[in-house]
N, C-alpha and C positions, 0 to 999 in steps of 0.2 A: 504494500499500500504506499502511495506517495504521500509524504508529509506536506502539510500546507504552511509550515512555518516559514518565516521570512528569512531569505538567504543573504549573505554578505559576499558580494562579487567585487573584484577590483580589476582594473585594466593597466597593463604596462604598455605605454605608447608615448609617442610625442603628443603634445596637447597645446591648443592655442593659449597664449598669443604666438607661439612658434608657428611660423608660416610654412605649412607643408600639407599636402593632401591627406596624409595619414592622420595628422592632428585633427583635421576637420572631420574626417570619417569617424574617429573615436568620439569627438564631441557630439556629433549628430546621433550616434548610437546610444551613448550613455544618457543623453537628454530624453530619448524616447524610452529607454529602460526605466527612467525615473517615474513613468506613468504606470509601471506594472506593480501591482500590489504584492506579488510574491517575492519581490526583491527590495532590499534597502537600496537607497540611492547609491549607484556604483561609485567607488572611489577610483582615483587615477594615480599611478606612480609615473611621473613624467620623465622621459629621457631628454636631458637638456644639453645643448651645445653652446649655451650662452646663459646670461642672466635673464630670467623672465618673471614678470609679475603675474603669477598664476592666480586662479580663483581658489576658493576653499576646497573645491573638489579634489585638488591635487594634495595628497596627504604626504607624499615624500617624492624626492628626486633622485635620479641616477645621473651622474655626470658622464656623458657619453664616452669621453676618451679616458676616463679614470677606472682602471680595471678593478681596483679594490671596492669601488663604489657599488659594483654589481653584487658582490658577495655580501656586503653590508646591508644592502637593500633586501636581499633574500632572507637574511636573518631577521630583519625587522618585519618582514611579511609573516615569517614563521611565528613571531611573537605576537602577532595581531589577531583580531577576530575574523580576518579574511578567510573565507572557506574555499574559494575558487578564484584562480587568477586567469585572465585572458591576455595573452601576449599578442600584440599587433606586430607582425614580423615584416621587416623590409631590411635587407642587408645593410643599407647605407645609414640606418639610424642608430646602429650599435657600433661600439668601438672595436678596434682590432681588425685583422685581416678577414674579409667577408663577414664582419660583424660577429667574430668569434667570442667576444666578451659575454654575449648573452648565454653561452654555454656554462660559464662560471656561475651565472645567476641560477640557471635551472638545476645545475648540480648541487646547489646549496638549498634549494627550495624543498620544503617538506609538505606542501599541500598539492592537490591536483591542479593542473593547468590545461588550458586549451590554447592552441595557437592558430591565429588567423593569418593566412599568407597573402601578402599583397604583390608578391613577385614569385613566379614559378618558372625557372629557367630550364628549358629542355636540354641545353648543353652547358651546364655549369662548369666552373673551374673546379679543380680537385678540392680546394678548400670550401668553396660554396656548397659543393655536394656533401662534404663531410658535416658541415654545420647543420644543414637541413636534415640529414639523415639522423643526427643525434636528437634534434628537436622532434622529428617524427617518432623516434623510438620512445622518447620520454613524455610526449604530450598525451593526455587522455584522449583528445580529439584534435583533428586538423581540419580547419575550415578553409575552403577555397571558394572563390566567387564565380568561377566559370567551370562548366562541366568538362571542357576540353583539357583542363589541367589534371583531371583525375588519372588518366592513363600515364601521364608523365610522373605523377607523384608515386604511382605504383612501380613503374619500370625503372625510372632513373634514381628515385630516392628510397626504394624498397619500403614504402609505407603501405600497409595492408588497406584494401578498400573499406573494410569494416571500421577503420579509424577515421575515414574521410567523410566530411559533410559538405555539401554544396549549398551555400546560402548567398544569394545574389547581393551585389553592392546596393546600398539603400539610396533612396532619393527623398529630399525634403518635400513635404506636401504644402502647397500654398494655393490659395484661391487667387487667380490673376485675371487681369482684364484681357479683352480680346487682342489678337495680334495688331489689327488695324488701329485700335484705340491707342495702344502703346507706341506704335510707330508715330502716330500723330503727336503724342505727348513728347516724344524724344527727337522730333525733327526729321523723321525718316518716312514721312507720309508719301505714298506713291512710289517708294523705292523697294527693290528686292533685297532683303537683308540675308547675308550669309555670315556665319560667325564661327569663331574658334575661341575657346577660353581655357584658362589654366596658366600655371607658371611657365614662363617662356624659357625654352632651352633649345639648342640646335637639334635635338632628337625629335622635335615637333614637326620638322620638315616644312615650316611655314613659307619658306622660299618658293616651294612647289605650289603651295596654295595661292600665293601672290601671283605667280606666273599664270596659273589657271584663271584667276580673275581677269588678268589682262586679256586673255583670249575670250572669256565670256562677255566682257564689256564691249568688245567689238560689235556684238550682236544685241546685247542687252544693256542698253545705255543707262538703265536705272539701277544697275547692281551696285551694292556697297558691301565690302568685306570688313567686318569688325574683328580686329585681333585684340582680344580682351585679356588683360592680366599683366602683372609685372614680371620682370626677369626672375627666374629661380634664385633664391638667396645664395645657394652654393655656387651657381654659375656666375653670379654677380661678383662674389667675393674673389673668385679665381680669374675671371675674364672681363669684369666690368660689364659695360653695356655693348660690347663689340658685336654680339649677334643682332641685337635690336637695331643698332646703327646700320649693319649690313642690309637688314630688311628694309629700313627706311630709304637707304640708297637705291635699293632695287626698285622700290615703288617710284622713286623720282626718275630712275633711268628708263623705266617702262612708260613713264608719262601717265600714271593712273592715280595721281594723288586724290582726285575727286571720287575714286572708287575704293580706296582703302583707308580705314581709320584705326589708329592705335589708341586703345584706352589703357594707359600705363598706370595701373593701380591694383592693389590686392582687393579683389572684389568680395563684397559680402554675399552671403547666400541669396539674399533678396535681389541684389543686383544681377547675380548670375541667372536667376530664374526669370527676371524681367527681360534680360537680353535674349535668353533662349526662347521665351514666349514670342518675342517680336521677330524671331528669325524664321526665314522661309526654309533655309537649309542650314544644318550644322555640319561642319567639315573637320575631319581629323586626318590630316595628311602625314601622319606619324611615320617615322622611318623604321622603328624596331619591329620586326616581324613577330618576335616572341612575346610581345606585351600581353600578359594574361589578363589584365583588368585595367580599365580606365574609368576613373570617377567622372570625368567630364562627359564621356560617352554615355555612361549610365544616366547622368542627369538629362542629357538630350533625349534618351529613350523614355525617361520618366515623363517628359513633357510632350511626348508624341511628335517630335521634329523628324523631318526627313533627313537622313544622315548620308553623307557621301564621305567615304573613308578609304584609306589604304587597307589592304587585307591582313592586318596584324591579328594575332590569335583571338583577342577578345572581340574585335569588330566582326570577324567572320562568324563568330557564335551568335552575337547580338543581332546582326543584320540578316541572319538566315531567313528563309521563307518570305522574301519580298519586303523586309522591313527597312531596306536602305539599298544603297548601291556601292559596290566595291570598285575602286580604281587601282591601277598599278602603282607600285612603289616608285618614288622618284620620277614621276611622270605627269608633268603639268597638263599635257595634252589629254591624258586619260582622265584626270580629275575634271578638266573643263568639259569633256564630252559627257560625263555623268551629270554634272551640274546643269548642262544645257538640256539634257533629256528631261530632267525634273521641271525645268522652267518652261519647256515647250509642251509638256503634257500635264496640264493642271489636274486632269482626272486621275492619272496615275499617282500624282503627288498626294492627292487627297486620300487615296487608297492606302498608300504607304504610311501616311500620318495615322490613319485609323488602326492599321496593324501594329504600328509601333506603340501607340498609346495603350492598346489593349494589354501589351506585355508591361509597359511602364507603370501602369496602375498597380500591378502586383509588387512593384519594387519600392513602394513608399515605405519610409522608415518604420511606421507603425507595424506593418506586416513583417518586416525584417526583424524587428525587436522581438516579436512573438516567437519567431523561429529560433532566435538566440536564446530566449528564456527557456524554451522547451529543452534545448541542448544543454543548457546550464543545469537544469533540475535533474534531467536524465543522468548526466555525468556525475552529479553529487550523489544521487541515489545509488548509482552503480558503485561509486567509490566506497560509500557507506557499507553496501552489501559485501564488497570484497574485504573490507577491514574486519567485518563481523565474522568472516569465514577463517581469519587467521587464528591459528591455535598454538 
């Protein structure tokens, strides 16, 4: 019989105000879990690479590059009333080679933990493979956000399918005004809006998106491409704004200044949703074919946008069954061709939006939080049962 007592769950993750997609993911999820009566409000152990002014939800910090900090945090968790920990895993947020310091943490941890994977590499380095194999062995459950990663987890990392749960990336729910009303409000009335949002880095392939827009604009004079977001903090620290400057130069060289707009800021969730809602097409011209999940693509699906994308792993899964169009990698002509198909076929566009929205509605955070809650309770009950079997 499953107990109805209230459980104490905590997350190990980056957390706002640190600016990264994983921090936003965790904040969205824990806020939704706050509404579930079977759980106390989840706490967060934040992985910090700088000084941040965290909210009270953050009960302790791990200093990303300080190895000792990981074992100290694990001991503190063992001495707390936390019953289950959720580790949000991305190689780059933990210290050491391939984020290996996280292994020190889990080796010292004495409570059950679940790991949510934000990157699943089909061809990892030796160290990346070793780290994820250990995590897979020691985690009570492994959560992945795309079905296509399950065979990789089984064959490359030797994680049994019985341990793997697929829970999609969540999307924030908002009631928003119509596309045309928002366009009017933001000065885009009568224009065809195409957008890409997220932290900017060379892996986004935005140069191909810009070149595609130059081709589209020859026929569709009303098109405008919104490149939304600031440069990724890590990229900015190492290379400054050189990538953004290169993109701006490209726009000038192609003579399409009136067709491309950069919104250089870290967007709030409400701003992201507003821009998505006013978009006719959402474009992800990303370059990495193994990208297993994309929060920005998930948001666009959530709001039923037509998506034109390169065929990276997550896009192929999300845009199957006519929910969007896939273009070739590093090929502006291919992107332009798909965009023009959508613009020239309003009926097909409407159908694609309808199909995408039907999936997107199942990805709202409320639904996703319920799936996580069931997983937490099942894991704790199983752990309790196994403990009672020990003699």
